N, C-alpha and C positions, 0 to 999 in steps of 0.2 A: 505493499500500500504506499501511496505518494503521498507525502505531505508537503502543503504551500506554506510558507513563512509567508503572516501578513503583517505588513507594519502600518502601526496606528497612528492616526494624524493627531497631532498636538490637542492635548486638552479633551482626552476619550474619543468618543463619537464610533461611528462604523469604521473598520477597517477599509483599508485600500486593496484593490485586487493588486498583484503584481502586474506590471509593466513589461508590453515586449516593444523590443526595440523595432524600428523600423525593417522591411526586407530591403535587401541591398541595392537590389537593380530597380529603375524605371523603365517603364514601356517606352518602345520609340514615339520621340516627339512629332511622328506621322500619324501616331491614332488622336492625337485632336483633331488632324484633318478628316481621318476616316469618322470620328465621333458626330464631328461638325455635320458631315455630306448625309448621316444617317438622320440626324435631329432635322437637318433642312428638309429631307424627303417627307418624313413622318409630320412635320410642322406645317409644310407646304401642303400635303393632301388636306389635313385638318382645316388648314385656312381656305382652301379652294371648296373645301364642303361647306363651312360656316358661310363664305360669299354666297353659295347658291340657297342655303337656308334661308339667310336675310332676304335674300331676292323671292324666292317663293313664299316665305310667310307674310313678308310685307306685301305684295302684291295680290295674295289671294283673298285679304279681309276676310278671314275668317271670324265666324262669330264667336267659335269655340275657344279661341285664343283670348286670354285677359287682355284687357286695355293696356295695362302697363307693360305688360309683354310685347304685345305687336309695336306699342311707341317705342320700345327700345331693341328691337329685334335688330336693328341696324347696327349697332355697335358691336355685337358679336364678331365679323372679321375684325374689328380693332381691337379687340380684347384677345382673339385667338393669335393674330400678328404680333401683336405687343409678348404676349407668353411664349410663342414660338421665336421670337428673334432673341429675348431673355435666353432660353434655352441652348438654341445654336451658337450664342457669342460666349457663354458663363458655364455651362454645361461642361463642354468638352476640356475645357482648360481646368475644371475644378476634378473631375476625374482623371485626368492626369496627373496632379497633385497627388493624388491619394494612391492610384492604383502601382503597387510594387509586388516585385517579385525575388525569389532567391531559391536556387537550390545548393543545399550542403549535402555532407558523404550521407546522410541518413533521413534526409526529409527537403520537400518541396512547402516553401513558406511564401504565402500570397497573402495581400492586403487590399480589400476591395471596399466598395462602399460610397454613400453619399454624404447621407446626413447618419446614418447608424453604420459604424464601421464593422468590418468582418476580418479577423486575422483567423488563416487558417494554416493548418501545421498537415502535411499528409507523408506519413511515415512512406519511404520508399521500398520499404519491404511489403507492404500492402497495395502497391500500385497494381491493378491487372489488366488496363489497357493506358496506351497511350495514344490518343489521335490526334492529329492535325487537318486545320481545314483553312479554307480560304474563301470568302464572300468575293463577288464581283467589285466592292470597293477595295476590299483588304487587296486583293492581285491588281488593282490598279495605283494602289499605292506602297505595294511590295511589302505587306505587313499580312500574318498569319495568326491563326488562335491554334491552341492546343488545349486539349482537353485530358484530363488525366483522371480517369476512374479506378476507384475500388471499391470493394464488396459494399461499402455502405454508401448510399446517397449523399450523406451529410459531410464524407470523407472525399469526393470528389472535387475538384479543383479544375477552373478554367485561367488559362494565361492569355490575356487576347491583347493585340496590338504589340507584337514581336515582330522585330524584321525577318524576313522569310529564313535566312540562313540561319540565324540564332532558333528560330522555332523547328528546324529541320534538326538540327545538331542537338538540340534540348531533349527532342522528341524520340530521337533515335539514343541517345545517351541514358535517358530516365529508364526508355523498356527495355535496356538492356541490362543495367543496374539491378532493377525490376525482377529480371528473369534470373539473374547469378544469384541474388538473395532466395530466390525463393527456392531454386535448385540448392541452396548450401543447407536452407534448413530439411530439407528431408533425407 
């Protein structure tokens, strides 16, 4: 059984959980462009749909739509456009600052998240498969994603925004190391 030593805050209070250092490597800076293009496509579609809804509801003169809503439906594209612009410009940079990865001799360590951070440590010996994939935007930018799968869904991890050569080399190395560790255990 493993025990975790916790330090107490000054003056009593609740104990603080142990802090993990950030993983050593950032994803590729081109990942910012990848995420920005993805958000632009999604929010562009949402903007187009909001324009259509605003035109349809505004021109239809429906009796079933409350008056306060029909008078304000013209604002919908502006709200969606402003939110989309915020997401396209801020979210990719925020993601880049948070997303990190590291592979040591016995563990794959990732940190992801936006408002809630997730630190995931995947033991190399528990890795079952390592998959590499590239979407069309990733191909265009020379990026790839590695999916690390274990028997447990919560133990699986994903490293996105890696340069293709790094992703290929890392996937091959992890697959060989996991295979070797499984062979040593039998």
